[in-house]
N, C-alpha and C positions, 0 to 999 in steps of 0.2 A: 156707717157702721162704727158703733162706739168703739169696737175692738177688732181685729183681724181674725179673732179665734173666738166664739161663743161657744158655750155648752147649755144646750137646753134640754129640760127633762120635758118628756109628753107623756100622756097616757099610753103610747105605743112603746114608749122606749126613749134614747136617748138622740137628739136631734144637734150634730155639730153645723155651727154655722158658720161659714168661710167667705172671707171676701172677694166679692169677684175681681177686684181690680188689684188685688196681691202677686205676687210670684207664687207659683206652686213649692220651690224648695223654701222659701224663706215660710209659707204655711206648715212646712212639713216641720219645721223645726220649731215652731211657735204651737202646733200640736202636740208634741213631744212635751214640751214645758208646761204644756195647759194641764194636758192629763195624768202627767209625771207629779204635780204640784195638787191635783184634786183626787189622787187615787184613793187617798183615806175614806174622803167624802162618799165617793162613788161606790165603795166598799165591793164585793164580788158577786152580785146579782147577775141572773140570767136575763139579757135583756138583747132589743132590736136597734139598730143604729141606722140612721137616716142622713143625708146631706143637703144642705140649702145654702144658697149663693153661689160661688165659684163652680164652674161646670167639671167634672172631673171624668175621666175614661174610666173604663171597669178596672185597669191596672193601677190606676191612681188611688182608686177607691182600696182595693186589695191593700195597696202599699201603707195607707192611712189606717187600715183596718189594724196592719201588725204591728203600728207605732202605738195604736190604742192599746191592743192585748199585752204588749213586751212593757208596758207602763203602769198597767194598771191590773186587778183581778177580776174585771168583767167578762163575762162570759157573753160573747156576741154571738148570737145563733141566728141571726138573719139581718141582712142589710133591707133598707125600707127605700121604695120608690119615696119622690117628691110629691108624687100627686094623693092626694086626699083619699080618692077610690081606692089605688093601689094599697095606698096605708092602711085603710081598716080594711083589706082583704089579707094581708100579712099579719096585721094583728091578729087577727081571728086565729090564722095558724099559733101566731107566737105565743099567744095568750092560752090557748086551748092546752087543756091538760096533757093532750098525746104528746104535743112537741115538746114538753116540757118533762115527761117521762122518758121518751125517747132520747134526747140529749144527755140525759143520763148514764145511758148505758148506748154508746153509739160513736162510730169513726165519725169524724168531722173534718172533712176535705175543705181548706178555704181556695178558691179559686177555679177555673175553667177545668172540663178536661178536657184533652184532646184526640182525637182517632188512635186508636192503638192503647191508650192507657186504660187502667180495670183498678177498679175496690172489689174487693172480695173479704168478708170479714163474716164472722159469726155474731156480731152485735148489730145493730142498726146501723142505716147510713144517713149521714145529714151531707150534702151538698152546698156550699155557699158560693153559686157560679152554674154554670151552664155545663151539660153534659152533650157535648157534639156528637155528630156519626161515627160510628167506630169506634166509641167509647164504651165502656160498658161500668153497671154496679151490681152486683151480687151479694146477696145478703139474707141471713136465715132469720133476719129478721124485717123490721119494715124501711122504709126508704121516704127520705125526703130531699126535693131538690126545689132548691129557692134561687130559680133559675128558670133556662129551659131545658128540658129534657128531647135530645136529638137522637140519642144512643139506645142504648140495651139496657134494660131494668129487669130484677130478677128479684123479686122480695120473697121470704117463705121458703127460702131452699130447704127441702126435705121435706115439704107437704104442708106447710105452717098455714091454714087458712085463713087465718086472724090477722095477716099482717095486710099492710095495702102500703100503696106509691101515691106523693105527695109533689106535686109538682107547680111552679107558679105558671107555666106554658108546656102543655103537655102534647108534645109531637116523637113519640119514639117509634125507633125502626120496629121493635119488638116490646113487648111490655108482660112479662110472667109473674103471676102470685100462685105461690105451690106448685102443685102440676099444671096449671091451666095458663094457655099461651093465648095472647091477641097479637097482632101483627098489623102493620101498615104495607101498604094504603087502604086494605079494605076497612081496617076499623079508623083510618083518619078520619073520616065522616064524621063530625060531632066533637071530636075531641080537640081541635084545633082552636087556639083561643087565648090569648093572655088574660086569664084568668084563673086563679087557684083551685086546682080539681084533683080530687082524691081518685084514685083506683082501688077496689075492693072487690072480693067475691061475694056472690049472692046468687043460691042455686048453683055453684060450681059455672057461673059464667063471669067474668070480668065486668064488671061495671064502672062508668067513668061520669062524677058529676061535679058540679060546682061544690067547695069545702064550705059547707054550713055547718052552725052546731044541731041542726036538726038530722043530719046526714050523719054526723059524727054520733050523736046518741043515741041511732037507732042500729048501730054498728056492735058487735061485740068484742071491741078491742082489748 
């Protein structure tokens, strides 16, 4: 590798390439220096971030994310997987108008939510991490979880039927939109699977399907 740290721009966002033979603590310092020097060039765009090269734990990815946001004006709305297939699916969510609009008026939480933790807000919610069993999300708007949803999510509190829930891996204990409730395990069949899915109301029933532009265009969001 020509350098220990490289920033590549892609159609899906930014890819941070890290030398797999370099020590993590050394990479942190170089990432901070690299993004600090590139801050003006990178601007303040909403973008997605992917990692290549050195394998990082979830905690290390969150630490790198914080270094980047502390040293630039970038708004990182999503962490992408290394696989081309996963990147394409995440990019569909990042690039689509609904995520751009939601992140303009949403509470953004970076990191996983553990059992007992809860986020409740009048705005939308974007979680850059997993929502574990015993954790809950409660929003008058829509909810996006760029990770696995194993806890409880309630979108459209107050009866808003036009809200939705998007997850990269949808395995909720309870899912609620407006006044309509879906629970597992009864509704777990057909829901499990590491594929971005959207839950929405159709004729007062919660429908869950893969996130595609056709589905989005058919909804009154």
